[in-house]
N, CA, C and O atoms as a Maestro MAE file, in Angstrom:
{
 s_m_m2io_version
 :::
 2.0.0
}

f_m_ct {
 s_m_title
 :::
 protein
 m_atom[216] {
  # First column is atom index #
  i_m_mmod_type
  r_m_x_coord
  r_m_y_coord
  r_m_z_coord
  i_m_residue_number
  s_m_chain_name
  s_m_pdb_residue_name
  s_m_pdb_atom_name
  i_m_atomic_number
  :::
  1 25 87.790 98.285 123.031 1 A "MET " " N  " 7
  2 3 87.660 97.665 124.322 1 A "MET " " CA " 6
  3 2 86.198 97.703 124.778 1 A "MET " " C  " 6
  4 15 85.709 96.769 125.414 1 A "MET " " O  " 8
  5 25 85.523 98.780 124.449 2 A "ARG " " N  " 7
  6 3 84.124 98.912 124.856 2 A "ARG " " CA " 6
  7 2 83.269 97.836 124.189 2 A "ARG " " C  " 6
  8 15 82.404 97.243 124.833 2 A "ARG " " O  " 8
  9 25 83.505 97.583 122.907 3 A "ALA " " N  " 7
  10 3 82.742 96.571 122.186 3 A "ALA " " CA " 6
  11 2 82.982 95.188 122.780 3 A "ALA " " C  " 6
  12 15 82.056 94.384 122.885 3 A "ALA " " O  " 8
  13 25 84.214 94.915 123.164 4 A "LEU " " N  " 7
  14 3 84.536 93.636 123.796 4 A "LEU " " CA " 6
  15 2 83.788 93.488 125.115 4 A "LEU " " C  " 6
  16 15 83.193 92.443 125.381 4 A "LEU " " O  " 8
  17 25 83.815 94.517 125.929 5 A "LEU " " N  " 7
  18 3 83.104 94.479 127.209 5 A "LEU " " CA " 6
  19 2 81.595 94.339 126.996 5 A "LEU " " C  " 6
  20 15 80.929 93.593 127.715 5 A "LEU " " O  " 8
  21 25 81.067 95.049 126.019 6 A "ASP " " N  " 7
  22 3 79.635 94.971 125.728 6 A "ASP " " CA " 6
  23 2 79.224 93.581 125.230 6 A "ASP " " C  " 6
  24 15 78.065 93.191 125.371 6 A "ASP " " O  " 8
  25 25 80.159 92.844 124.656 7 A "SER " " N  " 7
  26 3 79.878 91.491 124.161 7 A "SER " " CA " 6
  27 2 79.979 90.431 125.241 7 A "SER " " C  " 6
  28 15 79.554 89.294 125.038 7 A "SER " " O  " 8
  29 25 80.533 90.791 126.376 8 A "THR " " N  " 7
  30 3 80.747 89.834 127.456 8 A "THR " " CA " 6
  31 2 79.475 89.686 128.292 8 A "THR " " C  " 6
  32 15 78.989 90.674 128.842 8 A "THR " " O  " 8
  33 25 78.923 88.466 128.401 9 A "PRO " " N  " 7
  34 3 77.677 88.274 129.150 9 A "PRO " " CA " 6
  35 2 77.721 88.767 130.605 9 A "PRO " " C  " 6
  36 15 76.708 89.236 131.124 9 A "PRO " " O  " 8
  37 25 78.865 88.667 131.256 10 A "MET " " N  " 7
  38 3 78.959 89.134 132.643 10 A "MET " " CA " 6
  39 2 79.004 90.659 132.735 10 A "MET " " C  " 6
  40 15 78.842 91.221 133.818 10 A "MET " " O  " 8
  41 25 79.225 91.327 131.604 11 A "ALA " " N  " 7
  42 3 79.196 92.792 131.502 11 A "ALA " " CA " 6
  43 2 80.177 93.490 132.452 11 A "ALA " " C  " 6
  44 15 79.899 94.576 132.961 11 A "ALA " " O  " 8
  45 25 81.323 92.852 132.680 12 A "ARG " " N  " 7
  46 3 82.358 93.491 133.492 12 A "ARG " " CA " 6
  47 2 83.697 92.862 133.148 12 A "ARG " " C  " 6
  48 15 83.755 91.771 132.581 12 A "ARG " " O  " 8
  49 25 84.756 93.549 133.489 13 A "TRP " " N  " 7
  50 3 86.097 93.005 133.311 13 A "TRP " " CA " 6
  51 2 86.361 91.991 134.405 13 A "TRP " " C  " 6
  52 15 85.862 92.130 135.521 13 A "TRP " " O  " 8
  53 25 87.130 90.990 134.093 14 A "GLY " " N  " 7
  54 3 87.544 90.023 135.102 14 A "GLY " " CA " 6
  55 2 88.524 90.661 136.067 14 A "GLY " " C  " 6
  56 15 89.222 91.617 135.730 14 A "GLY " " O  " 8
  57 25 88.563 90.120 137.263 15 A "THR " " N  " 7
  58 3 89.461 90.647 138.291 15 A "THR " " CA " 6
  59 2 90.490 89.582 138.666 15 A "THR " " C  " 6
  60 15 90.362 88.413 138.304 15 A "THR " " O  " 8
  61 25 91.485 90.007 139.380 16 A "VAL " " N  " 7
  62 3 92.469 89.061 139.902 16 A "VAL " " CA " 6
  63 2 91.769 88.036 140.775 16 A "VAL " " C  " 6
  64 15 92.116 86.855 140.741 16 A "VAL " " O  " 8
  65 25 90.800 88.463 141.548 17 A "SER " " N  " 7
  66 3 90.051 87.545 142.418 17 A "SER " " CA " 6
  67 2 89.330 86.465 141.620 17 A "SER " " C  " 6
  68 15 89.229 85.326 142.075 17 A "SER " " O  " 8
  69 25 88.832 86.806 140.445 18 A "ASP " " N  " 7
  70 3 88.172 85.816 139.597 18 A "ASP " " CA " 6
  71 2 89.138 84.687 139.243 18 A "ASP " " C  " 6
  72 15 88.764 83.514 139.258 18 A "ASP " " O  " 8
  73 25 90.365 85.043 138.929 19 A "ILE " " N  " 7
  74 3 91.375 84.044 138.583 19 A "ILE " " CA " 6
  75 2 91.793 83.259 139.822 19 A "ILE " " C  " 6
  76 15 91.888 82.032 139.790 19 A "ILE " " O  " 8
  77 25 92.038 83.972 140.902 20 A "VAL " " N  " 7
  78 3 92.461 83.328 142.151 20 A "VAL " " CA " 6
  79 2 91.425 82.317 142.625 20 A "VAL " " C  " 6
  80 15 91.792 81.236 143.087 20 A "VAL " " O  " 8
  81 25 90.152 82.642 142.523 21 A "ASN " " N  " 7
  82 3 89.101 81.717 142.964 21 A "ASN " " CA " 6
  83 2 89.148 80.407 142.192 21 A "ASN " " C  " 6
  84 15 88.966 79.337 142.773 21 A "ASN " " O  " 8
  85 25 89.389 80.482 140.894 22 A "VAL " " N  " 7
  86 3 89.467 79.262 140.088 22 A "VAL " " CA " 6
  87 2 90.726 78.474 140.437 22 A "VAL " " C  " 6
  88 15 90.681 77.249 140.546 22 A "VAL " " O  " 8
  89 25 91.836 79.161 140.610 23 A "VAL " " N  " 7
  90 3 93.082 78.485 140.976 23 A "VAL " " CA " 6
  91 2 92.933 77.801 142.330 23 A "VAL " " C  " 6
  92 15 93.358 76.657 142.493 23 A "VAL " " O  " 8
  93 25 92.341 78.478 143.291 24 A "GLU " " N  " 7
  94 3 92.121 77.864 144.611 24 A "GLU " " CA " 6
  95 2 91.258 76.616 144.496 24 A "GLU " " C  " 6
  96 15 91.536 75.598 145.130 24 A "GLU " " O  " 8
  97 25 90.213 76.702 143.685 25 A "PHE " " N  " 7
  98 3 89.342 75.547 143.502 25 A "PHE " " CA " 6
  99 2 90.089 74.373 142.878 25 A "PHE " " C  " 6
  100 15 90.022 73.249 143.375 25 A "PHE " " O  " 8
  101 25 90.797 74.643 141.794 26 A "ILE " " N  " 7
  102 3 91.442 73.554 141.060 26 A "ILE " " CA " 6
  103 2 92.557 72.907 141.894 26 A "ILE " " C  " 6
  104 15 92.887 71.742 141.675 26 A "ILE " " O  " 8
  105 25 93.127 73.630 142.825 27 A "LEU " " N  " 7
  106 3 94.150 73.072 143.714 27 A "LEU " " CA " 6
  107 2 93.565 72.376 144.934 27 A "LEU " " C  " 6
  108 15 94.287 71.729 145.693 27 A "LEU " " O  " 8
  109 25 92.253 72.512 145.122 28 A "SER " " N  " 7
  110 3 91.627 71.947 146.314 28 A "SER " " CA " 6
  111 2 91.190 70.491 146.091 28 A "SER " " C  " 6
  112 15 91.170 70.001 144.962 28 A "SER " " O  " 8
  113 25 90.846 69.825 147.175 29 A "ASP " " N  " 7
  114 3 90.317 68.464 147.101 29 A "ASP " " CA " 6
  115 2 88.978 68.404 146.369 29 A "ASP " " C  " 6
  116 15 88.605 67.352 145.849 29 A "ASP " " O  " 8
  117 25 88.255 69.514 146.323 30 A "LYS " " N  " 7
  118 3 86.962 69.548 145.632 30 A "LYS " " CA " 6
  119 2 87.113 69.315 144.130 30 A "LYS " " C  " 6
  120 15 86.148 68.948 143.460 30 A "LYS " " O  " 8
  121 25 88.314 69.527 143.600 31 A "ALA " " N  " 7
  122 3 88.559 69.346 142.174 31 A "ALA " " CA " 6
  123 2 89.414 68.110 141.907 31 A "ALA " " C  " 6
  124 15 90.045 68.009 140.855 31 A "ALA " " O  " 8
  125 25 89.438 67.188 142.836 32 A "SER " " N  " 7
  126 3 90.354 66.050 142.750 32 A "SER " " CA " 6
  127 2 90.067 65.105 141.578 32 A "SER " " C  " 6
  128 15 90.940 64.321 141.207 32 A "SER " " O  " 8
  129 25 88.888 65.157 140.996 33 A "PHE " " N  " 7
  130 3 88.539 64.260 139.893 33 A "PHE " " CA " 6
  131 2 88.628 64.959 138.533 33 A "PHE " " C  " 6
  132 15 88.334 64.351 137.504 33 A "PHE " " O  " 8
  133 25 89.028 66.219 138.524 34 A "ILE " " N  " 7
  134 3 89.163 66.971 137.283 34 A "ILE " " CA " 6
  135 2 90.551 66.725 136.710 34 A "ILE " " C  " 6
  136 15 91.559 66.930 137.387 34 A "ILE " " O  " 8
  137 25 90.595 66.281 135.453 35 A "THR " " N  " 7
  138 3 91.868 66.065 134.769 35 A "THR " " CA " 6
  139 2 91.749 66.488 133.314 35 A "THR " " C  " 6
  140 15 90.672 66.394 132.725 35 A "THR " " O  " 8
  141 25 92.827 66.943 132.743 36 A "GLY " " N  " 7
  142 3 92.915 67.186 131.308 36 A "GLY " " CA " 6
  143 2 91.844 68.063 130.711 36 A "GLY " " C  " 6
  144 15 91.257 67.706 129.689 36 A "GLY " " O  " 8
  145 25 91.574 69.188 131.312 37 A "THR " " N  " 7
  146 3 90.564 70.082 130.767 37 A "THR " " CA " 6
  147 2 91.044 71.525 130.827 37 A "THR " " C  " 6
  148 15 91.933 71.859 131.610 37 A "THR " " O  " 8
  149 25 90.461 72.362 130.011 38 A "ASP " " N  " 7
  150 3 90.722 73.801 130.064 38 A "ASP " " CA " 6
  151 2 89.582 74.446 130.828 38 A "ASP " " C  " 6
  152 15 88.420 74.080 130.650 38 A "ASP " " O  " 8
  153 25 89.906 75.383 131.658 39 A "ILE " " N  " 7
  154 3 88.880 76.163 132.344 39 A "ILE " " CA " 6
  155 2 88.982 77.581 131.807 39 A "ILE " " C  " 6
  156 15 89.967 78.282 132.041 39 A "ILE " " O  " 8
  157 25 87.961 77.985 131.093 40 A "VAL " " N  " 7
  158 3 87.953 79.302 130.463 40 A "VAL " " CA " 6
  159 2 87.349 80.297 131.446 40 A "VAL " " C  " 6
  160 15 86.221 80.127 131.908 40 A "VAL " " O  " 8
  161 25 88.105 81.321 131.752 41 A "ILE " " N  " 7
  162 3 87.661 82.337 132.709 41 A "ILE " " CA " 6
  163 2 87.532 83.644 131.929 41 A "ILE " " C  " 6
  164 15 88.420 84.495 131.970 41 A "ILE " " O  " 8
  165 25 86.422 83.786 131.223 42 A "ASP " " N  " 7
  166 3 86.261 84.954 130.350 42 A "ASP " " CA " 6
  167 2 84.880 85.600 130.454 42 A "ASP " " C  " 6
  168 15 84.473 86.345 129.562 42 A "ASP " " O  " 8
  169 25 84.167 85.321 131.529 43 A "GLY " " N  " 7
  170 3 82.867 85.958 131.721 43 A "GLY " " CA " 6
  171 2 81.806 85.525 130.730 43 A "GLY " " C  " 6
  172 15 80.782 86.194 130.589 43 A "GLY " " O  " 8
  173 25 82.032 84.420 130.044 44 A "GLY " " N  " 7
  174 3 81.054 83.904 129.091 44 A "GLY " " CA " 6
  175 2 81.273 84.369 127.660 44 A "GLY " " C  " 6
  176 15 80.480 84.033 126.780 44 A "GLY " " O  " 8
  177 25 82.325 85.129 127.406 45 A "LEU " " N  " 7
  178 3 82.550 85.670 126.061 45 A "LEU " " CA " 6
  179 2 82.741 84.573 125.027 45 A "LEU " " C  " 6
  180 15 82.160 84.649 123.944 45 A "LEU " " O  " 8
  181 25 83.537 83.558 125.327 46 A "SER " " N  " 7
  182 3 83.774 82.474 124.358 46 A "SER " " CA " 6
  183 2 82.478 81.775 123.981 46 A "SER " " C  " 6
  184 15 82.241 81.502 122.804 46 A "SER " " O  " 8
  185 25 81.647 81.486 124.957 47 A "ALA " " N  " 7
  186 3 80.370 80.815 124.689 47 A "ALA " " CA " 6
  187 2 79.480 81.681 123.813 47 A "ALA " " C  " 6
  188 15 78.825 81.175 122.902 47 A "ALA " " O  " 8
  189 25 79.451 82.974 124.079 48 A "ARG " " N  " 7
  190 3 78.624 83.869 123.259 48 A "ARG " " CA " 6
  191 2 79.135 83.910 121.819 48 A "ARG " " C  " 6
  192 15 78.341 83.864 120.879 48 A "ARG " " O  " 8
  193 25 80.446 83.996 121.641 49 A "LEU " " N  " 7
  194 3 81.004 84.052 120.288 49 A "LEU " " CA " 6
  195 2 80.736 82.768 119.528 49 A "LEU " " C  " 6
  196 15 80.440 82.805 118.334 49 A "LEU " " O  " 8
  197 25 80.837 81.624 120.207 50 A "LEU " " N  " 7
  198 3 80.538 80.340 119.560 50 A "LEU " " CA " 6
  199 2 79.062 80.253 119.183 50 A "LEU " " C  " 6
  200 15 78.728 79.748 118.111 50 A "LEU " " O  " 8
  201 25 78.190 80.733 120.039 51 A "ALA " " N  " 7
  202 3 76.755 80.703 119.754 51 A "ALA " " CA " 6
  203 2 76.415 81.598 118.558 51 A "ALA " " C  " 6
  204 15 75.522 81.270 117.775 51 A "ALA " " O  " 8
  205 25 77.109 82.705 118.415 52 A "GLN " " N  " 7
  206 3 76.852 83.617 117.308 52 A "GLN " " CA " 6
  207 2 77.296 83.015 115.980 52 A "GLN " " C  " 6
  208 15 76.746 83.351 114.932 52 A "GLN " " O  " 8
  209 25 78.291 82.123 116.018 53 A "GLN " " N  " 7
  210 3 78.775 81.484 114.795 53 A "GLN " " CA " 6
  211 2 77.799 80.428 114.288 53 A "GLN " " C  " 6
  212 15 77.811 80.094 113.103 53 A "GLN " " O  " 8
  213 25 76.963 79.905 115.162 54 A "SER " " N  " 7
  214 3 76.040 78.823 114.783 54 A "SER " " CA " 6
  215 2 74.847 79.333 114.005 54 A "SER " " C  " 6
  216 15 73.983 78.548 113.615 54 A "SER " " O  " 8
  :::
 }
 m_bond[215] {
  # First column is bond index #
  i_m_from
  i_m_to
  i_m_order
  :::
  1 1 2 1
  2 2 3 1
  3 3 4 2
  4 3 5 1
  5 5 6 1
  6 6 7 1
  7 7 8 2
  8 7 9 1
  9 9 10 1
  10 10 11 1
  11 11 12 2
  12 11 13 1
  13 13 14 1
  14 14 15 1
  15 15 16 2
  16 15 17 1
  17 17 18 1
  18 18 19 1
  19 19 20 2
  20 19 21 1
  21 21 22 1
  22 22 23 1
  23 23 24 2
  24 23 25 1
  25 25 26 1
  26 26 27 1
  27 27 28 2
  28 27 29 1
  29 29 30 1
  30 30 31 1
  31 31 32 2
  32 31 33 1
  33 33 34 1
  34 34 35 1
  35 35 36 2
  36 35 37 1
  37 37 38 1
  38 38 39 1
  39 39 40 2
  40 39 41 1
  41 41 42 1
  42 42 43 1
  43 43 44 2
  44 43 45 1
  45 45 46 1
  46 46 47 1
  47 47 48 2
  48 47 49 1
  49 49 50 1
  50 50 51 1
  51 51 52 2
  52 51 53 1
  53 53 54 1
  54 54 55 1
  55 55 56 2
  56 55 57 1
  57 57 58 1
  58 58 59 1
  59 59 60 2
  60 59 61 1
  61 61 62 1
  62 62 63 1
  63 63 64 2
  64 63 65 1
  65 65 66 1
  66 66 67 1
  67 67 68 2
  68 67 69 1
  69 69 70 1
  70 70 71 1
  71 71 72 2
  72 71 73 1
  73 73 74 1
  74 74 75 1
  75 75 76 2
  76 75 77 1
  77 77 78 1
  78 78 79 1
  79 79 80 2
  80 79 81 1
  81 81 82 1
  82 82 83 1
  83 83 84 2
  84 83 85 1
  85 85 86 1
  86 86 87 1
  87 87 88 2
  88 87 89 1
  89 89 90 1
  90 90 91 1
  91 91 92 2
  92 91 93 1
  93 93 94 1
  94 94 95 1
  95 95 96 2
  96 95 97 1
  97 97 98 1
  98 98 99 1
  99 99 100 2
  100 99 101 1
  101 101 102 1
  102 102 103 1
  103 103 104 2
  104 103 105 1
  105 105 106 1
  106 106 107 1
  107 107 108 2
  108 107 109 1
  109 109 110 1
  110 110 111 1
  111 111 112 2
  112 111 113 1
  113 113 114 1
  114 114 115 1
  115 115 116 2
  116 115 117 1
  117 117 118 1
  118 118 119 1
  119 119 120 2
  120 119 121 1
  121 121 122 1
  122 122 123 1
  123 123 124 2
  124 123 125 1
  125 125 126 1
  126 126 127 1
  127 127 128 2
  128 127 129 1
  129 129 130 1
  130 130 131 1
  131 131 132 2
  132 131 133 1
  133 133 134 1
  134 134 135 1
  135 135 136 2
  136 135 137 1
  137 137 138 1
  138 138 139 1
  139 139 140 2
  140 139 141 1
  141 141 142 1
  142 142 143 1
  143 143 144 2
  144 143 145 1
  145 145 146 1
  146 146 147 1
  147 147 148 2
  148 147 149 1
  149 149 150 1
  150 150 151 1
  151 151 152 2
  152 151 153 1
  153 153 154 1
  154 154 155 1
  155 155 156 2
  156 155 157 1
  157 157 158 1
  158 158 159 1
  159 159 160 2
  160 159 161 1
  161 161 162 1
  162 162 163 1
  163 163 164 2
  164 163 165 1
  165 165 166 1
  166 166 167 1
  167 167 168 2
  168 167 169 1
  169 169 170 1
  170 170 171 1
  171 171 172 2
  172 171 173 1
  173 173 174 1
  174 174 175 1
  175 175 176 2
  176 175 177 1
  177 177 178 1
  178 178 179 1
  179 179 180 2
  180 179 181 1
  181 181 182 1
  182 182 183 1
  183 183 184 2
  184 183 185 1
  185 185 186 1
  186 186 187 1
  187 187 188 2
  188 187 189 1
  189 189 190 1
  190 190 191 1
  191 191 192 2
  192 191 193 1
  193 193 194 1
  194 194 195 1
  195 195 196 2
  196 195 197 1
  197 197 198 1
  198 198 199 1
  199 199 200 2
  200 199 201 1
  201 201 202 1
  202 202 203 1
  203 203 204 2
  204 203 205 1
  205 205 206 1
  206 206 207 1
  207 207 208 2
  208 207 209 1
  209 209 210 1
  210 210 211 1
  211 211 212 2
  212 211 213 1
  213 213 214 1
  214 214 215 1
  215 215 216 2
  :::
 }
}
């Protein structure tokens, strides 16, 4: 678990609030033009892992 956290650019575990903030946004009028996409809420870990593969 420590290695996973150390690999995460945000250097912290995600919180319930992190998820709630994205859900609130996607349900709001501010996100009315967003369709058919994934929103990854992982503190940048996926992007870092993809960059390391390149």
